N, C-alpha and C positions, 0 to 999 in steps of 0.2 A: 504494500500500500504506500502511496505517496505520503511523505512526512513534511512537505512544504506547507506551512500554515496558510500562506496566501492562496495557494491552489486549492487546498481543502475548503477554505471558507469562501473565497471569491468565485471559484469556478464550480466546485462540487457542492457548494451550499451547506457545508457543515457549520455548526454553531461555533463561533470563535471561543467562547468559554469552554465548550466541550473539548475543543482541540487543545486549548491551554491545559485543561485538566489532564488529558492523556499525556501531554508533554511533561508536565510536572510529576505526575505519579509514576511515570516510567523511568525517571532519572532524578532522584532526590538531590544528589550531589551537585547537580548543575543549577540548582535554584536556591534562592534565599528562603530560609524557613518561614519567616513572617509573610512574605509574598505568597509562598506556596500554600500556607495555611489559608489565606484569603481565597485563593483559587479553588481549593478543595471545599472550603466552606460554601462559597457561592454555587459551586456545582451541586452540592447536596441540597442546598436551599431551593435550587431550581428543579431538581429531579426527585427530591423527597428522600425518605428513609431508605437505607440500603438493605431492603429485605432480601432474604435468600430467594433465588430464582432457579428454575430448572426447566430444561426443554423437555418436550414430550418423549423424545427418544431416550433421554437420560432417565426419565421416570421408569421406563421399561427396563433399562439397564440396571438401575438400582433395585428394582423388584426382583429381577433374576438373581442378583447377588444375594439378596436376603433369602430367597428360596433355596439357594445352594449353601447358605451359611450353616455350619455344624453347630447346632445349639448346645451340644455337649461341652463345647469349649468355654462356655460362660459359667460353668459350675466349678467351684473350687472349695473343697472341704464342706460340701453340702450347702454352699452359699452362692448366690448369683453375683458375678462380678460385672463391672461396668464394661460396656462395649459401645463403640461409636457407629456401629452399622446402621445405615438408613437415616441418620440424623438430618442430612441435607434434604432428603426427600420429605421427612416428617415436618421440618420447620417451614417448608413452603406451604403447608396446609394450615399452619397456626401462626399467622403473622401477628396476631394480637399478643403473643407471648412477650413482645418487647414492652408491653404496657403493664407487666406484672412485676411488683417489687418482691425481690427474693432475698433470703438470708438477712444479713446485717446491712444491706444496701439502704441508703437514705432516700434514694430516688430510683425510678425505673429508667431503663435505657432510653425510652421515648422521651421522658422528661428531660434527660440530659441533652438529647438531640434537639429538643425545642428551645432550650436555653442557650442563646447565642454565645455567651461567655464560656459556659461549661463545655459547649460543643467545640468551640475553638481550642479550648484547653485539651480536650480529648484528641483532636486532630494533631496538635503539636506533640502530645505524648506518643501517639502512634507513629508520627514522623520520626521522632528520636529513636524509638524502638526499631523501626524498619531500617533506619540508616546505620544503627550501631549494634543492635543485639541479634538481628535475624541471622540465624546460622542455617540457612536453607540447604536443601539437598544439593548435591553436585549438579551443576548445570542450570540451577535456578538463580535468577538475578537476585542479588542481595541488596540492591539499592532502589527498591520499588516500594511504593505505598500499597499495602495489601489490604484489600477490603475485608478479608476474614479477620485479620488482626484488628482492624478498625471496629468491626462489630463486637469483637471480644472486649476491646477497650471501653466501649459504651456500657458494657455490663458492670464495670468496676465502679 
């Protein structure tokens, strides 16, 4: 795909803010943190909360994985242990879970998202983590703003 912002916006009709968001989130080191936080903030204010999404073909793929899953592996000493199987699929059917206050949290992730100052603080925290702490698998860019980490940060 062409990465020239002028071509993407002027000729192909892409939104300039969306192009800037992609540019910033795909290379954190090349951007000032405060400017980048504003770009990311504006993007999510325009597009809304970053709910989990899944394509129809992925739904079927996840269902097949769950059907093949060996349920005997979740028992240890006669107790059920935690597994992450099917979570992405499940969360797409329960978007309201972001409005539930859990544990010792003083607010819900949605309340944090809707509070401009707190939301910008979460973006900045996630930016720092993605640019300094992320120890991704080999071959995965370590200098990108990751939406999954962002969603996790909203829960804290």
